[in-house]
Every structure is written in C-alpha cells, then in structure tokens.
N, C-alpha and C positions, 0 to 999 in steps of 0.2 A: 528409613525416615523419608517423608515426602518433602521434596524441595520444590516450593511452589513457583519459583521464578527462574528456573534454569534457562528456559527459553523466554526471551523478552517478547511478550505478546504484541508489543508495538511493532516488532519486526514483521510479524504476520499481518498486523493491521496495515502496515505499509504495503505489504504484498496485496492486500485487499484493495487498497486505494489505487495503486498504480497498475496492477495487473488485471483490473476490471477489463474484460475482453475488449479489445479495440478492433473494430471491423476494418479490415485493410482495404485500401483503395489505391488505384494507380495514380499517385500524385508524384510530381517531381520533387527532388530533394532541394534544400536551400543551399545555394552556392555562397561560400563565405569569403572568397577572395575579393578584396576591394569592395566589399559590401558594407553599407551602413547597418547598424543594428536595427532590427525591426521594432516598430512601436508595440506597446502593450496590446492594442487592439488587433494588430496584425498577428502577433504571437497567438492570441486566443483563437482567432478565426482559422489560422493554420492548424492549430491543435484539433479543432472540431472537424475541419475539412479532411485532414489526414486520418481521422478516426471514423470516416464513413458518413459524416454529417449528423445533424441532430436527430433525424428520423431513425437512422440505424442505431444510434446510441439509446434512443428512447425505446426501441424495440427489444432491448436486452432486459429481460424480466428477472431471470435467475442466473447464477454463476456458481459453479462448483469447481474447486481446484484441490488436488491431492498431491502429496509429495513427501519429501524428507527434509528434516532439519538436522544439520551436523553442527553440534556445539563444540567449539574448540576445547579439548582437554576433558570433555565429559562423555559424549557419545552421539549416536545417530538415532533419531526418532522420526516417526511418521506423523503426518498431520492431514487434516481435511478442513477446508474452508468453504462455507456456503453463504451466499448472499441472495437477498430478494429485494426487488424494488419496493418502496423507495429507500428504506433504511433498516432492514432487518438483516442480522447476520448470526452465524453460529460457527465456531471454530473449535477443533478438538486436536489435542496433541497426545499421542500415545507414548508415555514414558515406559521404562523397564518394568516397573511394579505398580503403576497407576496411570490413570488418564486425567487430563484436565481440560475442561471446556469453558469457553466464554460465549455468551449468547445475549442477544438483545432483540426485543420486539419493536424497537424504535422509540419506546418511552421508558422502559426499564431495562436493566442489564444484570446478569448474574455470572458467577463462576461456579462450576460444579467439579469437585474432585472425587473420583471413584477409584477404589482399590478393592481387590478380592477380600472377601470376608469382613468387610468394613461397611458401615453405613455411609452413603454418599454425603459429602459435605457441600451444602449449597449456601452460597453467600450472595446476598443481593448487594449490588454496588450502590453507593451513595456518595454525595459530595463530589469532590474532584474526580474520583474514579468513575463515577457515573457520567459526569460531564465529558470526561475524556473518551469514554466508550461511545457515547452518543455522537460526539463530534466526529468520530471516525467511522460512523455506521452507514453513511450514505454510499450509494452504489458507485458514484463517479469518483474520479481522482481529484487531486488538489485543484487542477485547473478548471474543472467543472464548477467548483464553488466560487471561482473568481469571475464568473459571468457578470459583466457590467461594472466590475470594480477595477477598471483600467488604471485608475490613479494610484492603486495600491500595489502594483508590481511593475517592474521594468526590466528590459534586457540590459545586463551590465557588460557582458563581453562574450566574444566567441572564444571557446576554450576546448581543448581536447579532454575527453574523459576516457582514460585507458586506451588512448590511441585513436579514438573516434571523435570527429568534430561535433560540438554541441554548443548550445546557447545557454549561458548562465543567466538565470532569472532570479532577481532579488525580490522578496515578498515582504511587504510592510506588516508588522505584527497586528495592526488593526484589521487586517483582512480576515483574521480568525482561522488561519491555516497554521497547523503545528510546525511546518517546516519553514526554515528561514530562507533557504535557497533551493532552487530546482534547476537541473540541467536537462534540456530537451535536445534529443538528437536532431541534427539538421537534415537527416535523411528521412526519418519517418515520424518525427515529432512525438515519440514516446518518451516518457521520463527515463533517463538513463542513470540519474543520480539524484538523491535528496540529501540535504544536510540540515541539522538542527543542533542546538546546544541547550542544555538545561543543567541546573544544579540540584543535587539531592536535598540540600537545605541551604539556608542563607549563608552559612559559614563556609560552605564547601566551594571549591572552584568548579566552574561550569564543565560539564562533560560534553565533548564534541562527538556527535554521531553522524556517520555517513552511510548511506545505503546505496549500493550499486546494482543496476539491473543490466543483464546481458543475455546472450544466446537467445535472441528473440525467435519465435516460431509462430506458425499459423495452424489453426485447427478449424476446419470447416469455415474458413474466412475470418477466423478470430486470431488476432495478433497479440502475443503475450511474451513476457520474459520468462525463460525457463530456469534462470539462475539469479539469485539475489545474495549479495554479500553484505553483511552487517558489520561495520567497522567502528569501534569505539576508541577514541583517543589514539587513532593510528594503528590499532591492533584488530585483526580479524577475529571476531567472537562467534559468529554464526554464518553458516552458508545454507541457503535454502534452495532445494531442487524441486522444480515443478514436473511431476511425472504425467499428470493427466488433467485436462480442462474440459468441462462440459458447460454448455450454455442452454438457457431456456428449458430446463427440466422442471416438470410440474412439482410444486412444493406447497403444502398447506401452511397457513400462518401459524398453526399450532406447533409446528416444528421449532419455532423460534421462542417458544415459551418454556419455562423451566418445568 
C-alpha cells in the first residue's frame, strides 16, 4: 500500500528554504555578552553580509541537494531536491516500493507517484496546497522575503540552540512567512532553528513543529547544514542527512514541468 505522507514534504521544503547555499565570507561573529539586541534592519543586513552579499546570492542560479531521510519507526529513504531561480523546484523521495515527487514551474505545482507495474499518478495541486507550494518555491530563505519589512520582525532574545548562541527572531503573521520564530546563529547568521504551530482542523489543538539545522559545512565556498532534525510536539519524527550539494548546474525549465 502506498502511504503518501510518510515523509512530511514541508520538512524537505524547509531544507530548501534554509539550505539554499550560503556563500561563506570572513565575517566576525556577533558577541552576545552585555550586548543589546540588534534592530530588525541590522539583523537583515548581517544576514545578507554573512551570506556573501546580494551579488553572490543573486549569482546562485540552480541548487541540487541529495541525501537521506530517516523517519522514526518507519525507515530510511533517499531524496533529491532541485531548485532554479527564481521559483522553480522539484523534489523526489525514493520509498521502498514507490517514488513520490513534488514539482513546480513557479505558477503550477504537481505531485507524481510512481510504482513498478503501475501507471504514474499525477495530481495537480489546487487551493491551499497550491498556495502552500508556491509560497515555498522561492530560492531564498525566509529572511530573503523579509527585505524591507523591518516592522514585521524583531529580535526577542539571545538564546542557546543546542548549546550554541543564537538570536531568537519573532515574525509577525502578516509578513507572509510560514514560520513563527527563527533562530539565527550569532557566529555565521545561518538559520539554526525554525518553529511554527498549526492545527489540522479547527477543533484540534495546535501542533508545535521545530526544525533544527546543524553540522554546517562548505562545498566550493557554499555553506549549508548537513543535518536537519524535524521535531513535532517534542518528539523527533524525522532526521535529514545531506550527502551532496551542487550549485549552478545547467537545467532546462522543462525539468520543472510534469
């Protein structure tokens, strides 16, 4: 039997958002001892600066990441994620007996389920599912979308995330960012944690989801998280391992069509 939602595709979308390659540069870390919290504008400018500046970020045309997803109590699966500027993506998860893909050309989005000796099942996303996919299809991370919206986010506190210092940033819902809270490393200004809550339906209690990013590495000047933990209501549900990252590989637009 095909289980369509073993792996939460939002976990992979979170990977796409945050692990868009960050071009490393030699910037000093932010000292937190006796320091006032930075302003929203300072947070944003530091984020851009530590990611190599706008020119380097604009030069990133395509991004491919491959790795494994370990689902607690279920199994280990491989995946591949491909993105192209400005808003095209394709991601594939290889399950034991079938594969599932989600892709978008920037205007439409689909899921494709393929299994041996069966006809591929193609579903075009509509309504909230389409809006959700398109909202998460841009190449940049959450902070890229906050350009100029300094009144819609603020630094709340200096906090440790798994023993490493970070700035907790609260984001107003009107900013159009799915995540409620983002933690930025004070060392390299990468996102080290995201958090959001949602309810399956109006009668249900909200579900709290936290996504942790760790084991950062560089590949040809590209800075990215090699491990992502997906925690739901305090329980680890998925662990993502990034095995390979490639940037600026030539890709035709037709690759992002069904």
